C-alpha positions as CSV (number, residue, x, y, z in Angstrom):
1,M,-0.3,0.3,0.1
2,N,0.6,3.8,-0.7
3,P,2.4,5.2,2.0
4,L,1.3,8.3,1.4
5,K,-2.4,6.5,1.8
6,I,-1.8,5.1,4.5
7,A,-0.7,9.2,6.1
8,S,-4.3,9.8,5.2
9,L,-6.5,7.9,6.2
10,P,-6.3,9.4,10.4
11,L,-6.5,12.9,8.8
12,V,-9.4,12.2,6.6
13,A,-11.1,10.4,10.2
14,L,-9.9,13.2,11.9
15,L,-11.8,15.9,9.7
16,A,-14.7,13.6,9.2
17,S,-15.0,13.7,12.9
18,C,-15.3,17.1,13.6
19,G,-18.5,17.5,11.8
20,Q,-21.6,18.5,14.0
21,S,-21.2,16.9,17.1
22,E,-24.7,18.7,18.3
23,A,-27.9,19.0,17.6
24,P,-28.8,21.9,15.5
25,K,-30.1,24.5,17.9
26,S,-32.7,25.5,15.1
27,A,-34.7,22.7,16.4
28,N,-36.3,24.6,19.2
29,L,-36.3,28.5,18.2
30,P,-39.2,30.6,18.7
31,T,-40.7,31.1,15.2
32,V,-41.3,34.0,13.7
33,E,-45.3,34.1,14.7
34,E,-44.7,33.3,17.9
35,L,-42.6,35.7,18.7
36,A,-44.8,38.5,16.9
37,A,-47.7,37.7,19.3
38,D,-45.3,38.1,22.3
39,P,-44.4,41.6,23.1
40,A,-42.7,41.1,25.7
41,R,-40.9,37.5,24.4
42,L,-40.2,39.8,21.1
43,K,-38.4,42.8,23.7
44,E,-36.1,40.8,25.6
45,V,-34.5,38.1,22.9
46,R,-34.1,41.2,21.2
47,Q,-32.1,43.1,23.9
48,Q,-30.0,39.7,24.1
49,C,-30.0,39.8,20.5
50,K,-28.4,43.3,20.8
51,V,-25.6,42.0,23.8
52,D,-24.7,37.8,22.5
53,R,-25.6,37.7,19.3
54,A,-22.6,35.4,19.3
55,K,-24.6,33.5,21.8
56,L,-27.8,32.8,21.1
57,G,-27.2,32.6,16.9
58,D,-28.0,34.0,13.4
59,A,-31.2,32.5,13.0
60,L,-33.1,33.0,16.9
61,C,-32.0,36.9,15.8
62,N,-33.3,36.8,12.4
63,N,-36.2,35.4,13.5
64,V,-37.3,38.4,16.2
65,A,-36.1,40.7,13.2
66,E,-38.3,39.2,11.7
67,A,-40.8,39.5,13.8
68,T,-40.3,42.8,15.3
69,N,-40.3,44.0,11.2
70,K,-43.9,42.0,10.8
71,R,-45.2,43.8,14.1
72,F,-44.3,47.7,12.9
73,F,-45.1,47.0,8.8
74,G,-48.3,44.1,9.7
75,D,-48.9,41.7,6.3
76,G,-48.6,44.7,4.2
77,K,-52.5,44.3,3.1
78,V,-53.0,48.1,4.1
79,P,-53.8,49.8,0.6
80,Y,-52.7,53.7,0.6
81,N,-55.2,55.5,0.8
82,P,-54.7,59.1,-0.2
83,P,-56.4,62.0,0.9
84,K,-59.4,63.2,-0.6
85,E,-59.0,66.5,-1.2
86,S,-55.5,67.9,-2.2
87,P,-52.5,70.0,-1.0
88,K,-53.0,73.4,-0.2
89,F,-49.5,75.1,-0.9
C-alpha cells in the first residue's frame, strides 16, 4: 500500500469527526409568528440579541428581526388611501 494513503487515513478520520456533534439549534427556536404574537418576549429576546448575538445564534436573531418588522409593518395588505382634497401649498 502507498505510504501516502496510509498517512492520509488518520487525517480523513479526524476531519470526519469534526462535524457538528450537537443537535441543530433551530430545532427549538421560536418562530416569527410566535415572537410577533408575544411583544414582551420579543422585546426581551431582541435585547439579548443586541448584547450577545454570537451566543444566541444568527437563526434566532434573524427570527427576532423578522418578527419586529412584521409587528411594525403589519401584514402589508393595507391599501394606500390618499386624502380626498389635494394639499394647499
